[in-house]
N, C-alpha and C positions, 0 to 999 in steps of 0.2 A: 575595543573594550577589554580591559584586563580582567581575567577570571581570578577570583580569589580562591583560597583553599576551601572556604565555606561553599562557594558556588560549585566547585568540583565535587564536594561531598554531597550536596543536594542532588546534583545530576547523577551521581553514582546510585543514590537511593531511587531516583526516578527510573533509571535504567533497569535496576533490579525489580522494581514494581512492574515495569512493562514485561520483563521476562517471566515473572510469576503469573501475570495475566495470561500470557501466551501458553504457558504450561497448563494452566487451569482450563483453557479453551481446547486443549488437546493438540495444539500446534507443535510440530517438530522443529526445533531450532537447528538449522543446518550449519550456521556460521554465526559467530559473535565476535565483536571487537569492542570490549569495554572502553578502550582508549578513544576510539572514534564514535562510540555509542551507537553502533550499528548492529542490527540483527538481520539474519536472513532466515525466513521460516517457510515451512511447507505444511499444508493441510490437504491431503489428497482427497478427503471426503468432500471438500468444497471446491476442488479443482485448482487450489492455490499451490503454486510451485515457485519457489525462490522469491517470495515477497520480501522486499527490502524495507526494513523499518529503521529509520534514522532519527534518533532523539537529538534534534538540533534546537536546544533551548532558544526561544520559548515554545517551540512547536515540535511535534512529532510528524514525520513525513512517511507515508506508506506508498510504495511504488512496486508495481509488478508489470513486467513486460508481458504483453498479451500476444503480439506477433510482430514479425518484421514486415514493414510495408513495402511490397514489391511494385505495386502500381498505384499511383495516386488517382483517386476517383472522387469527383464531386459528390456523386451519389453516396459513396461510402462515408465521406466526411459529414454529409447532411444527416445520414442515418445515425452516426455516432453522436452528433449534437442532439438529436431527438432522444436518444437513449439517455444522455446526460440529464435530461429533464425528468426522466423516470426513476433513475437510481436514487436510493435514499441518501447515501454518503458517497463522496468522491466523484470522480469524473474520468472519462476516457480522454486522454490527451496524447499528443505526439511529442517525441523528444526534440531537443534543440536541432538535431540534424535532419529531422523529419523522416527518419527511416524506421521508427518503431512506434507501435501503438502501445500505450502504457495506461494502466489504471493508476490514478494518483488521488490520495486524500491527505489532508492535513488536519491535525487536532491540536488544541492547546495542551502542552505538556504539564504545566503547573498544576492544573486541576483534573488531569486525566484520571478517569476511573475505569473499572473493568467493563462496565456497560458501554461506554463510548468506544473503547477499542474493539470490543466484541461486535458492536454495531457496524463499524467500518469494515472489519474483516468479513462479517456476514454479508454486507452489501456487495462486496467483491464476489463472494461465492455465489450469491443470488444472481448477480448480473452475468457471470460466466454461464450459469445454468440456463438462465432465461434466453440469452442471446447466442448460445453455443453454435447452433446451426449456421446463423448468419456470420458469426465470427470465423468459423471454418471457411466459409465461402470467401470472405474478405482476405483471409490469410493466403489464399491460393494465388 
């Protein structure tokens, strides 16, 4: 699909909206690439470090590596699936190579508002806080 100048202009506005939402939330932008529409943010008060936010029209993808998977365990994966049922937004997933546990969420970019993005980021922070002891055990 060919992107038009108008499409690029709309995406630039959406990218700026996302940045402004993040600043309003108190997130620190560690890296940004307007050309690739990617941001990397940190919010230490929520335990969020290097959360990748990718504005890939028509969606926005949020991903944060939680830990490197050193040993595969059926019990660990079963627990993660149970947690996915409890968290409000997003899910714990593994990457394509199966060596990293990642928190991932996707939202519609076209109608994205502050509350939606804040809800996703807060869900990550809450999940990290709620499951921190078990996450530390799994990461060992």
